[in-house]
C-alpha positions in Angstrom: 147.2 -64.8 28.6 148.1 -65.6 32.2 151.5 -64.2 33.1 153.7 -65.9 35.8 155.1 -62.6 37.1 151.9 -60.7 38.2 151.3 -60.9 41.9 147.6 -60.1 41.6 147.0 -63.1 39.3 145.5 -60.9 36.6 145.6 -61.8 32.9 146.8 -59.8 29.9 146.2 -59.4 26.2 149.1 -60.6 24.0 151.7 -57.8 23.5 154.5 -56.1 25.4 156.8 -53.2 26.0 158.3 -51.2 23.1 162.1 -51.5 22.7 164.2 -48.3 22.1 163.7 -47.2 18.5 160.9 -49.7 17.8 157.5 -48.6 16.4 154.5 -49.9 18.4 153.1 -52.1 15.5 156.5 -53.8 15.2 156.5 -54.4 18.9 153.1 -55.9 18.9 153.9 -58.3 16.1 157.2 -59.3 17.7 155.6 -59.9 21.0 152.9 -62.0 19.5 155.5 -64.2 17.9 157.5 -64.5 21.1 154.5 -65.2 23.3 152.2 -67.3 21.1 154.5 -68.6 18.4 152.4 -66.9 15.7 153.3 -64.4 13.0 150.2 -62.3 12.5 149.6 -59.3 10.2 148.1 -56.3 12.1 145.5 -54.1 10.5 143.7 -51.3 12.3 144.7 -49.5 15.5 141.6 -50.2 17.6 142.4 -48.2 20.7 145.0 -45.8 22.1 145.2 -45.3 25.9 147.2 -43.1 28.2 147.4 -42.7 32.0 147.2 -39.6 34.0 150.0 -39.0 36.6 148.2 -40.4 39.6 146.6 -43.5 38.2 147.2 -46.5 40.5 148.4 -48.7 37.6 151.2 -46.3 36.6 154.7 -47.0 37.9 155.9 -44.3 40.4 158.0 -41.6 38.8 156.7 -42.1 35.3 156.3 -38.7 33.5 152.9 -37.7 32.2 151.3 -38.9 29.9 153.1 -41.9 31.2 152.5 -45.3 29.5 150.8 -45.1 26.2 149.2 -48.3 25.0 148.2 -49.2 21.4 145.7 -52.1 20.8 145.9 -53.5 17.2 143.5 -55.7 15.3 145.2 -59.0 15.0 142.4 -60.5 12.9 140.6 -63.8 13.4 142.7 -66.9 14.1 142.0 -70.0 12.0 141.6 -73.3 13.8 145.1 -74.3 12.6 146.6 -71.1 14.1 144.8 -71.6 17.4 146.2 -75.2 17.5 149.7 -73.9 16.8 149.9 -71.6 19.8 152.9 -72.3 21.9 153.7 -70.4 25.1 157.1 -69.5 26.8 156.1 -71.2 30.1 158.7 -69.3 32.1 156.7 -66.1 31.3 153.1 -67.4 30.5 151.4 -70.3 32.2 148.2 -70.6 30.1 146.0 -68.9 27.5 142.3 -68.9 26.9 139.7 -67.7 24.4 137.1 -65.9 26.4 133.8 -64.0 25.9 134.2 -60.4 26.7 132.1 -60.6 29.9 134.4 -63.4 31.2 137.6 -61.7 30.0 137.0 -58.5 32.0 136.8 -60.6 35.2 140.4 -61.8 34.6 141.9 -58.5 33.5 142.8 -55.6 35.7 140.0 -53.1 35.6 141.7 -50.6 33.4 143.0 -53.4 31.1 139.4 -54.6 30.8 138.2 -51.2 29.9 140.8 -50.9 27.2 140.1 -54.4 25.8 136.3 -53.7 25.6 136.8 -50.3 23.8 139.1 -52.0 21.3 136.8 -55.0 20.8 133.7 -52.8 20.3 135.6 -50.5 17.9 136.2 -53.6 15.7 132.6 -54.8 16.1 131.1 -51.4 15.6 133.4 -50.3 12.8 133.9 -47.1 14.6 137.1 -44.9 14.6 140.0 -45.7 16.8 139.0 -45.4 20.5 141.0 -42.8 22.4 141.0 -43.3 26.1 142.6 -41.9 29.2 142.5 -43.8 32.5 140.2 -46.4 30.9 137.6 -43.8 29.8 136.8 -42.4 26.3 138.0 -38.9 26.0 135.8 -38.2 22.9 132.2 -39.2 22.1 131.3 -42.6 23.6 130.3 -45.1 20.9 126.9 -46.8 21.3 128.3 -50.2 22.1 130.3 -48.7 25.0 127.5 -46.5 26.1 125.3 -49.4 26.7 128.0 -51.9 27.8 127.1 -54.3 25.0 128.7 -57.8 25.1 128.6 -60.8 22.8 127.5 -64.2 24.1 129.1 -66.7 21.7 126.8 -69.7 21.0 127.4 -71.0 17.5 125.6 -74.3 17.9 122.5 -72.9 19.6 121.2 -71.6 16.3 122.3 -74.3 14.0 121.0 -75.2 11.5 118.3 -73.1 9.9 115.7 -75.3 8.2 114.4 -73.6 5.1 111.1 -75.6 4.6 107.8 -75.2 6.4 107.6 -76.0 10.1 106.3 -79.6 10.5 102.7 -79.7 11.6 103.4 -81.5 14.8 106.1 -79.1 15.9 104.8 -76.0 17.9 106.3 -72.6 17.2 107.5 -71.2 20.5 109.5 -68.1 19.3 109.5 -65.6 16.4 112.5 -63.3 15.8 113.1 -61.2 12.8 115.8 -59.3 10.8 114.0 -56.0 10.7 115.4 -53.8 7.9 115.3 -50.0 7.6 115.4 -48.4 4.1 119.2 -48.1 3.9 119.7 -51.9 4.4 120.7 -51.9 8.0 118.8 -53.9 10.7 117.6 -53.1 14.2 119.0 -54.9 17.2 117.7 -54.5 20.7 120.0 -54.8 23.8 118.6 -55.6 27.2 120.7 -54.1 30.0 121.7 -56.5 32.8 124.1 -56.7 35.7 126.9 -58.1 33.5 126.2 -55.8 30.5 123.7 -55.8 27.7 123.2 -58.7 25.3 122.0 -57.9 21.7 118.9 -59.7 20.3 116.8 -59.6 17.2 113.4 -58.0 17.8 110.8 -60.7 18.6 110.0 -63.1 21.4 107.9 -65.9 22.7 104.6 -66.8 21.0 101.8 -66.2 23.5 98.4 -67.9 23.6 96.8 -64.5 22.6 98.9 -64.3 19.4 96.9 -65.5 16.4 100.1 -66.3 14.4 103.9 -66.1 15.0 103.8 -63.1 12.7 101.4 -61.5 15.2 104.0 -62.3 17.9 106.6 -60.5 15.9 104.5 -57.4 15.4 103.6 -57.2 19.1 107.1 -57.8 20.4 108.8 -55.4 17.9 106.4 -52.7 19.0 106.9 -53.4 22.7 110.7 -53.8 22.7 111.8 -51.4 20.0 108.7 -49.3 19.1 108.9 -50.7 15.5 106.1 -50.8 13.0 106.7 -53.6 10.6 105.5 -54.6 7.1 105.7 -57.7 4.8 107.2 -60.3 7.3 108.5 -63.3 5.4 109.6 -66.6 6.9 113.3 -67.4 6.3 113.2 -70.7 8.1 113.2 -72.2 11.6 115.6 -73.6 14.2 114.9 -76.8 16.1 114.9 -76.5 19.9 115.1 -80.1 21.0 114.2 -79.7 24.7 112.3 -76.4 25.1 114.1 -76.0 28.4 113.8 -72.3 28.3 110.0 -72.6 28.0 109.7 -74.9 30.9 110.7 -78.2 29.3 107.9 -78.3 26.7 109.9 -80.6 24.5 110.8 -80.2 20.8 109.7 -76.9 19.2 110.5 -74.5 16.4 112.1 -71.1 16.7 111.0 -69.1 13.7 113.3 -66.7 11.9 111.8 -64.0 9.7 112.7 -60.8 7.7 110.5 -57.7 7.7 110.5 -54.1 6.6 110.5 -51.3 9.2 108.1 -48.6 8.2 108.2 -46.5 11.4 110.3 -46.2 14.6 108.6 -44.5 17.5 110.0 -42.8 20.6 111.7 -45.1 23.1 109.3 -46.7 25.7 109.4 -49.0 28.6 109.2 -52.7 27.6 106.2 -54.2 29.5 107.9 -57.5 30.1 111.1 -56.0 31.7 109.9 -52.7 33.1 112.7 -50.7 31.4 113.5 -49.5 27.9 115.9 -51.5 25.6 118.8 -49.9 23.7 118.0 -49.8 20.0 120.9 -50.2 17.6 121.3 -49.9 13.8 123.8 -52.4 12.3 124.6 -54.1 9.1 123.4 -57.7 8.9 127.1 -58.8 9.1 127.6 -56.8 12.3 124.4 -58.1 13.7 125.5 -61.7 13.2 128.7 -60.9 15.0 126.9 -59.2 17.9 124.4 -62.1 18.3 127.3 -64.5 18.6 125.8 -67.2 16.4 129.0 -68.0 14.6 129.0 -69.3 11.0 125.3 -70.3 11.1 124.5 -66.7 12.1 126.6 -65.3 9.3 124.8 -67.5 6.8 121.4 -66.4 8.2 122.4 -62.7 8.0 123.4 -63.3 4.3 120.0 -64.9 3.6 118.2 -62.1 5.3 120.1 -59.5 3.3 119.4 -61.3 0.0 115.7 -61.5 0.9 115.6 -57.7 1.7 117.3 -56.9 -1.6 115.2 -59.3 -3.8 111.8 -58.6 -2.2 112.0 -54.9 -1.3 114.9 -53.7 -3.4 116.8 -52.5 -0.3 120.5 -51.8 -0.7 123.2 -54.0 0.8 124.5 -52.2 3.9 128.3 -52.4 4.1 131.0 -51.0 6.3 128.7 -48.8 8.4 129.3 -47.7 11.9 126.8 -49.0 14.5 124.5 -46.3 15.7 121.9 -45.9 18.4 118.4 -45.1 17.4 117.6 -41.8 19.2 115.1 -41.8 22.1 112.7 -39.7 20.1 112.6 -42.3 17.3 113.4 -41.9 13.6 111.7 -40.7 10.5 112.1 -43.3 7.7 112.1 -42.2 4.1 
């Protein structure tokens, strides 16, 4: 939200100051109603933050630990709820739904750090983040350690065509849901100046690759040091322009599932010159991190069903996102 009373033109998450005798979760729900016109149930406490005495955002004379902030999980708004938002314009001039990389540009630095910790706590299914002066005071979760963000693109991956790729349509890309024995999948995250964006292992089909499956084996080994078995095609996505490949025209982006039989020590990716972060997530968490929206959630479900039916792998549920250690993993 964009408040009218901040001289630095910075934005805020919905919420406000606790009244005397009021519990923080009651405050948060009341403020959401006053600011957005919505009555939302709150579930988990995603983050708790405190300031040290000399932090520049702390009001002069405030005793230590000063202001303590609680960030709650307000759930996912339905389209009707989003449409029903009404602002008190004397206090708030506008609101926006923003990707995390864009949101941190509008928030004060410490507010951005708190927001990201809370957001990643929800995505990663980790414990409540405890922060002081914008930094974790306990172990830093994997998503925070690698500054992982979500790029939301629900239409880019829609729809998944289940039949064979038409003969006249070249396959330009092969990505896979790569399953470890406990039913989780591997994501890779490529660090960048605005944070790391998660991807499925895989990549562009090269002229030296005999098949798209060969591309998958090569890219999974280069990016994440994965050894794969039994790749199976789930379907393909139509890229109508091929702009990212130099404007080659209509082409297919293949989606597969495969078993991971070995994970080696981290290594430099030859295409980028640096190692990728390697994350273990449930298929549902992977879909959220990929930012593919409802089509991605359906694809994750299909991949999980394929892993269960073909390889008798369990359904991974409610797990915390973990990083694959640099020395690799032994798989049972």
